[in-house]
N, C-alpha and C positions, 0 to 999 in steps of 0.2 A: 156871156149871159147864161145863167142857169136858174131854175126855180123848181121847187117841189110842189106838186099839186096833189092834195090829199082829200079823198072823199071822207067826210066826217060820218062816223058810224051812227050818231044819234040823230043828226039833222039830215042826213042824205044829201049834202051839198059838197061842192068841191072848192078848195081854197088853195092857193091864193086867188085864183079866178073862181068866183062862186057861180054855180050853175044848178038850177033845180031839176034839170033833166038827167037822164041816165047816160048822157053822151058828153065828152069833153073834146072840144075842138082845139087843135094846136095852134099856137100863135104864128103869125107870119114873121118869123125871125130870120136872121141872115145865116150865112154859111158858118158852120162849126158852132153855133149855139146848141145848147143841150137842155133837155127837160127830164125830170124824173116823175113819172106819174105812179101814184100808189092808189090802190083800191083797198080801203081799210074796212069794207063790209063784205057780207056774203053775196051781195047782189052783183051781177055782172056790170061792167063799166065799158062802154064803147069809146074808143079814141079815134077821132077823125083826123085826117091829114090837112084838112082846111082847103076847101075848093079843089084845085087841080093838083094839090100837093099829095105825095104819096108816102106811105110808111112801108119801107121794104117792098116797094112796087105795088101796094094795095091801097085802096081808098080809105080803109080803117082797120084797126084791130080790136079784139075784144079781150079784156082782162077778166079772168074769173075772180071769185071772192078771194080777198086777202092776198092779192098779187101785186106785183110792180113791174115796171119796165122803164129802162133808161133809153131815151132817144137822142140822137145827134143829128143835126142838119148836115147833110153830106155836101160835098163840093158841088154836085149837080143841083141846080136851083130847083127848090120844091120837093126835094126828096128827103125824108127822114129815115134814118138807119137805126135799127135796134142794136144796141151794143151789149146789153145784158138785161136779164129778166130773172124774176123769182116768182114761182108759182107754188103756193102751199098745198094746192090740190095735188099736184104731181108729187110732191114730197110725201104726203100722206099715202098716195097710191103705191109708193115704193116700199112701204112698211107692211110686212106680212107677219101677223101673229096668229099662230094656231095653238089653241089651248083646250083642255078638258078638265073640268073640276067635278070631283065625285059627288053623286047624289044617290040616295037610296039606302037600303039596309046594309048593315056591317057585313064584311066578308071575312070568314074565318080561314086563316092560313092553314094549309095542310103540309105534310112532309114531302110534297112534290111541287117543284116550281110551276106556278101557273099564273095566268093574267088575273089581276084583281078584278072581281065582278061584284058591283054594287047593285046590279039589276036595273037601276034607272039610268044613271049616267056613269060610265066607267072611265078610268084614267087612261084613255087611249086616243090617238090622233092619227090623221093621215096627212103626210107632207104633200101638198098639192102642186108645188112648184119645185123645179130643179134649183139647186144652189147650196149655199152653206148656211146652216142654222145654228143658233145657240140654243141648246135644249137643256132643260132642267126638270126635275121631278121631285115629289116629296109624298110621304105616306104618314098618315096619323095612326099609331098603333095603340092598342089597349089590351090589358089583361081582363079576361072574362071568366071568373072562377078558375083561374089557371094555376096549375101546380107545375113549377119549373124546377128542374134539378141541374141539368147542364146543358140545356138546349140553346141554340142560337136561331137567329132569324136572318134570312138573306132577302135583300131588296135590290132590284135591278130594272133597268129599261132595255126592252128587247124589240128588234125589228121582227115582226111576224110574217112577213112575206119577202118577195124578191131576195131569196137566199136568207132564211131566218138566222139571226145572230144577236148576241148581246151587244148593246152599245153604251158607251159611257163606262162609269165605275161600277163594279159589283160590290155592294156593301154588305158585310157580315157583321151582325150586331149580337153582342153578348147579352142575353136576357137575364136580368137579376133573379136569383133563386126566390121562389115564392110558394105558398101553399094556399090553394083555392082563393087566390087574390083577384078581386075586381077592382081595377084602377087604370088610369090612363098612363101609358108609357111615355108618349110624346111623339113629336113630329121628327121623322128621320129625313133628311134632305139628301138627294143625290146632286153632287156638285155640278154646275153648269159645264157643258163640253161642246166642242165644235163638231158638227156633223155635216158632211158634204155628200150630196147625192145628185145623180143625173136623172133619176126617175121622177115621176109626178105622182106617185102613189104609194110611196114607202109608208107602212103601217107601224107605228111605235106605240107600245103598251107598257104599262107598269106591271112587273111580276113581283111576287113575293112568296116565301115558304119558310116553314121551321125546319130545323135539321132532323128532328124526330117527333113522333106523336107525344103529346104532353101526358103526364100522369093523370091529369084532370083538367077540364075546361079548355079554353082555346086563347090563342093570340089573335086578336081581330084588327082588321083595317077598317077605320071609320071613314065615312064619305067626306064629312067636313074636315078640311085640312089635307086632303089627298088630291094631288093634281099632277098634270104635266103640261109644260108650256114650251113652245118652240117659236124662235124669232128668226125670220130669214134676214141674213146680214147683207 
């Protein structure tokens, strides 16, 4: 015999056996019977073993929101054994996303590689956990009264502490020839790459520069469209 007991999100009740309380009591079934209990709401659900019956040796267990557990009646009378479970809260806790999205005034690239500085929020992050990350970045470039003859722009991500070094691909961009042009160049994307660290404080920042001073104007990084994102795998 087996049955699924689901807590209805809208009504806050449990079916097949309906209960208006926040506790579900297991039935008095025989050896090797099983039950799958699903909690389909954000509210905790307590599952009782029923009288002297136990669940893995305890009188009851608590399911957090959007979780489930499958129980089987063991060979020992009165004992329910948990054979598998799913907890969405644990799944979400295992996901670490660290990101920084640019905000503030535009940053003018110089002919020396430097961290992009918007004044309000810079595209820079600190990896607070050891592990392997998938990291990507992008920069939104624009011509501001720029005169370009043969200059290029370089964009990269760089670890600024714990032995500073470039990470990922270093992109060199050919800048179209222009005379005192003010116009959006577009978003340049640094391809995602795998980055492994044993540290808990690696600082990663977005760097950019032009190959030489322009004849006039500047190549700017604009805040909107410039970012860095790291996902712990």
